[in-house]
C-alpha atoms as an extended CHARMM CRD file, in Angstrom:
* protein
*
       114  EXT
         1         1  GLN       CA             85.5390000000      112.7730000000       59.1140000000  PROA      1               0.0000000000
         2         2  VAL       CA             85.3330000000      112.3220000000       62.3660000000  PROA      2               0.0000000000
         3         3  GLN       CA             84.5120000000      114.6160000000       65.0740000000  PROA      3               0.0000000000
         4         4  LEU       CA             86.7160000000      113.4910000000       68.7870000000  PROA      4               0.0000000000
         5         5  VAL       CA             85.6260000000      114.7940000000       72.0510000000  PROA      5               0.0000000000
         6         6  GLU       CA             87.5400000000      114.2690000000       75.4230000000  PROA      6               0.0000000000
         7         7  SER       CA             87.2340000000      114.4930000000       79.2440000000  PROA      7               0.0000000000
         8         8  GLY       CA             88.3040000000      113.3380000000       82.1030000000  PROA      8               0.0000000000
         9         9  GLY       CA             91.9130000000      114.1580000000       82.8850000000  PROA      9               0.0000000000
        10        10  GLY       CA             93.3540000000      116.5390000000       85.9470000000  PROA      10              0.0000000000
        11        11  LEU       CA             95.6230000000      116.3200000000       88.9510000000  PROA      11              0.0000000000
        12        12  VAL       CA             95.9370000000      113.4370000000       91.3480000000  PROA      12              0.0000000000
        13        13  GLN       CA             98.1630000000      111.9370000000       92.8300000000  PROA      13              0.0000000000
        14        14  ALA       CA            100.6080000000      108.8040000000       92.7050000000  PROA      14              0.0000000000
        15        15  GLY       CA             98.9600000000      105.6880000000       93.2790000000  PROA      15              0.0000000000
        16        16  GLY       CA             95.5950000000      107.3930000000       91.6530000000  PROA      16              0.0000000000
        17        17  SER       CA             93.4200000000      106.6160000000       89.4850000000  PROA      17              0.0000000000
        18        18  LEU       CA             91.6620000000      108.1480000000       86.3150000000  PROA      18              0.0000000000
        19        19  ARG       CA             89.4710000000      107.6550000000       83.8920000000  PROA      19              0.0000000000
        20        20  LEU       CA             89.6140000000      108.9210000000       80.4490000000  PROA      20              0.0000000000
        21        21  SER       CA             86.5950000000      109.4390000000       77.8880000000  PROA      21              0.0000000000
        22        22  CYS       CA             86.5640000000      109.9420000000       74.6080000000  PROA      22              0.0000000000
        23        23  THR       CA             83.0060000000      110.4930000000       72.7450000000  PROA      23              0.0000000000
        24        24  ALA       CA             83.1450000000      110.2320000000       68.2890000000  PROA      24              0.0000000000
        25        25  SER       CA             80.5960000000      112.4800000000       65.9090000000  PROA      25              0.0000000000
        26        26  GLU       CA             79.9550000000      108.6500000000       64.8130000000  PROA      26              0.0000000000
        27        27  HSD       CA             79.2930000000      105.4430000000       65.3550000000  PROA      27              0.0000000000
        28        28  ILE       CA             82.4950000000      103.4470000000       66.1650000000  PROA      28              0.0000000000
        29        29  PHE       CA             81.5150000000       99.7730000000       64.5730000000  PROA      29              0.0000000000
        30        30  SER       CA             82.4980000000      102.1180000000       61.5790000000  PROA      30              0.0000000000
        31        31  ILE       CA             85.7120000000      103.5470000000       62.4650000000  PROA      31              0.0000000000
        32        32  ASN       CA             89.0880000000      100.5540000000       62.9310000000  PROA      32              0.0000000000
        33        33  VAL       CA             90.8600000000      101.7350000000       65.6490000000  PROA      33              0.0000000000
        34        34  MET       CA             90.0270000000      103.9990000000       68.1790000000  PROA      34              0.0000000000
        35        35  GLY       CA             92.7350000000      104.9660000000       71.4660000000  PROA      35              0.0000000000
        36        36  TRP       CA             95.1590000000      106.4270000000       73.5280000000  PROA      36              0.0000000000
        37        37  TYR       CA             98.3770000000      108.4770000000       73.3040000000  PROA      37              0.0000000000
        38        38  ARG       CA            100.1440000000      110.6530000000       74.7770000000  PROA      38              0.0000000000
        39        39  GLN       CA            103.0330000000      113.2330000000       74.5020000000  PROA      39              0.0000000000
        40        40  ALA       CA            104.9120000000      114.6590000000       77.7510000000  PROA      40              0.0000000000
        41        41  PRO       CA            107.4400000000      117.6610000000       77.1740000000  PROA      41              0.0000000000
        42        42  GLY       CA            110.2020000000      117.8110000000       75.6400000000  PROA      42              0.0000000000
        43        43  LYS       CA            109.0890000000      113.8030000000       74.5950000000  PROA      43              0.0000000000
        44        44  GLN       CA            107.6740000000      112.9370000000       71.2990000000  PROA      44              0.0000000000
        45        45  ARG       CA            103.8160000000      111.8610000000       71.1920000000  PROA      45              0.0000000000
        46        46  GLU       CA            103.4880000000      107.4260000000       71.8630000000  PROA      46              0.0000000000
        47        47  LEU       CA            100.6870000000      104.7840000000       71.4460000000  PROA      47              0.0000000000
        48        48  VAL       CA             98.8190000000      104.4200000000       75.0100000000  PROA      48              0.0000000000
        49        49  ALA       CA             96.0620000000      101.7040000000       74.3220000000  PROA      49              0.0000000000
        50        50  VAL       CA             94.5680000000      100.7050000000       71.5300000000  PROA      50              0.0000000000
        51        51  THR       CA             91.4500000000       99.1840000000       70.1140000000  PROA      51              0.0000000000
        52        52  THR       CA             89.2650000000       97.3420000000       67.3260000000  PROA      52              0.0000000000
        53        53  SER       CA             87.1530000000       96.8920000000       65.8450000000  PROA      53              0.0000000000
        54        54  ILE       CA             86.5540000000       93.8190000000       66.1990000000  PROA      54              0.0000000000
        55        55  GLY       CA             87.5930000000       93.9540000000       70.1260000000  PROA      55              0.0000000000
        56        56  ARG       CA             91.3520000000       93.6890000000       69.8560000000  PROA      56              0.0000000000
        57        57  THR       CA             93.3000000000       95.9710000000       72.3300000000  PROA      57              0.0000000000
        58        58  ASN       CA             97.0380000000       96.6030000000       72.2150000000  PROA      58              0.0000000000
        59        59  TYR       CA             99.1920000000       98.2640000000       75.4360000000  PROA      59              0.0000000000
        60        60  THR       CA            102.0050000000       99.6120000000       75.3820000000  PROA      60              0.0000000000
        61        61  ASP       CA            104.7210000000       98.1720000000       77.9030000000  PROA      61              0.0000000000
        62        62  SER       CA            104.0650000000      100.4100000000       80.8970000000  PROA      62              0.0000000000
        63        63  VAL       CA            101.4900000000      101.0610000000       81.6120000000  PROA      63              0.0000000000
        64        64  LYS       CA             99.8620000000       97.1420000000       81.2080000000  PROA      64              0.0000000000
        65        65  GLY       CA             98.7280000000       95.6390000000       84.4220000000  PROA      65              0.0000000000
        66        66  ARG       CA             97.7160000000       98.8070000000       85.1060000000  PROA      66              0.0000000000
        67        67  PHE       CA             95.4790000000      101.1470000000       82.5020000000  PROA      67              0.0000000000
        68        68  THR       CA             92.3740000000       99.2970000000       80.3500000000  PROA      68              0.0000000000
        69        69  ILE       CA             90.8830000000      100.7360000000       77.6260000000  PROA      69              0.0000000000
        70        70  SER       CA             87.1460000000       99.3250000000       76.8530000000  PROA      70              0.0000000000
        71        71  ARG       CA             84.4510000000      100.6590000000       73.7490000000  PROA      71              0.0000000000
        72        72  ASP       CA             80.9380000000      101.9150000000       74.9740000000  PROA      72              0.0000000000
        73        73  LYS       CA             79.0730000000      101.0660000000       71.2020000000  PROA      73              0.0000000000
        74        74  ALA       CA             75.5570000000      103.0340000000       72.7690000000  PROA      74              0.0000000000
        75        75  SER       CA             77.1980000000      105.6980000000       73.2650000000  PROA      75              0.0000000000
        76        76  ASN       CA             79.3900000000      105.8970000000       70.9020000000  PROA      76              0.0000000000
        77        77  THR       CA             82.2430000000      106.0350000000       73.6910000000  PROA      77              0.0000000000
        78        78  VAL       CA             85.9860000000      105.0000000000       73.6980000000  PROA      78              0.0000000000
        79        79  TYR       CA             87.1240000000      105.1470000000       77.8330000000  PROA      79              0.0000000000
        80        80  LEU       CA             91.0960000000      104.3840000000       79.1690000000  PROA      80              0.0000000000
        81        81  GLN       CA             90.5010000000      103.7660000000       83.2750000000  PROA      81              0.0000000000
        82        82  MET       CA             93.8730000000      104.6350000000       84.9360000000  PROA      82              0.0000000000
        83        83  ASN       CA             95.0460000000      102.8010000000       88.3100000000  PROA      83              0.0000000000
        84        84  SER       CA             98.1980000000      103.1330000000       90.0040000000  PROA      84              0.0000000000
        85        85  LEU       CA             99.6770000000      106.4990000000       88.8110000000  PROA      85              0.0000000000
        86        86  SER       CA            102.9690000000      107.4470000000       88.3210000000  PROA      86              0.0000000000
        87        87  PRO       CA            105.0470000000      110.5110000000       87.4520000000  PROA      87              0.0000000000
        88        88  GLU       CA            105.4410000000      109.2150000000       84.7980000000  PROA      88              0.0000000000
        89        89  ASP       CA            102.6480000000      109.0880000000       82.9600000000  PROA      89              0.0000000000
        90        90  THR       CA            102.1000000000      112.8060000000       83.8180000000  PROA      90              0.0000000000
        91        91  ALA       CA            100.8070000000      113.7560000000       79.9710000000  PROA      91              0.0000000000
        92        92  VAL       CA             98.2670000000      115.4490000000       77.4910000000  PROA      92              0.0000000000
        93        93  TYR       CA             96.5440000000      112.3910000000       76.6310000000  PROA      93              0.0000000000
        94        94  TYR       CA             94.9860000000      112.3120000000       73.2260000000  PROA      94              0.0000000000
        95        95  CYS       CA             91.8630000000      110.7070000000       71.8670000000  PROA      95              0.0000000000
        96        96  TYR       CA             92.8950000000      109.0080000000       68.5140000000  PROA      96              0.0000000000
        97        97  ALA       CA             90.2410000000      108.2360000000       65.8800000000  PROA      97              0.0000000000
        98        98  GLU       CA             91.2600000000      105.3280000000       62.6020000000  PROA      98              0.0000000000
        99        99  LYS       CA             88.8000000000      105.5530000000       59.3550000000  PROA      99              0.0000000000
       100       100  ILE       CA             90.2010000000      105.1190000000       56.1480000000  PROA      100             0.0000000000
       101       101  TYR       CA             91.8500000000      108.8740000000       58.2040000000  PROA      101             0.0000000000
       102       102  ALA       CA             93.5880000000      109.8840000000       61.2420000000  PROA      102             0.0000000000
       103       103  TYR       CA             91.8670000000      111.9430000000       63.8590000000  PROA      103             0.0000000000
       104       104  TRP       CA             92.4370000000      113.2400000000       66.5160000000  PROA      104             0.0000000000
       105       105  GLY       CA             91.6570000000      114.7240000000       69.6160000000  PROA      105             0.0000000000
       106       106  GLN       CA             92.3160000000      118.3230000000       71.2660000000  PROA      106             0.0000000000
       107       107  GLY       CA             94.3280000000      116.1860000000       74.3350000000  PROA      107             0.0000000000
       108       108  THR       CA             93.3510000000      116.0540000000       77.6760000000  PROA      108             0.0000000000
       109       109  GLN       CA             95.8030000000      116.9380000000       80.8330000000  PROA      109             0.0000000000
       110       110  VAL       CA             97.2100000000      113.9130000000       83.2440000000  PROA      110             0.0000000000
       111       111  THR       CA             99.0960000000      115.1670000000       85.5960000000  PROA      111             0.0000000000
       112       112  VAL       CA             99.9430000000      112.8830000000       88.5080000000  PROA      112             0.0000000000
       113       113  SER       CA            102.0300000000      115.1750000000       91.7270000000  PROA      113             0.0000000000
       114       114  SER       CA            104.1030000000      112.8810000000       93.5940000000  PROA      114             0.0000000000
């Protein structure tokens, strides 16, 4: 079972930046897919960005050019660098891992004020 611990959420003004971190309980080279989803109040959870074990990445259209996902194998951590944040990015962000089964972190709140 993969355990995921997130950090880095908080309150930021529009146009600001945040970096989310997600540390896995095992070596991330053995995890097929890792990434981030988010869920805003009253909305469904949506994919934000994912990265595969071979380095491929995928982003939802609304964050392309602003968010960057990356992996650090040495620390078993996946990062989400979020720049040019807008109030529409306000949500609970969940780390996601896929290794046969899907695993989720506890979520971290990101609030962007206008």
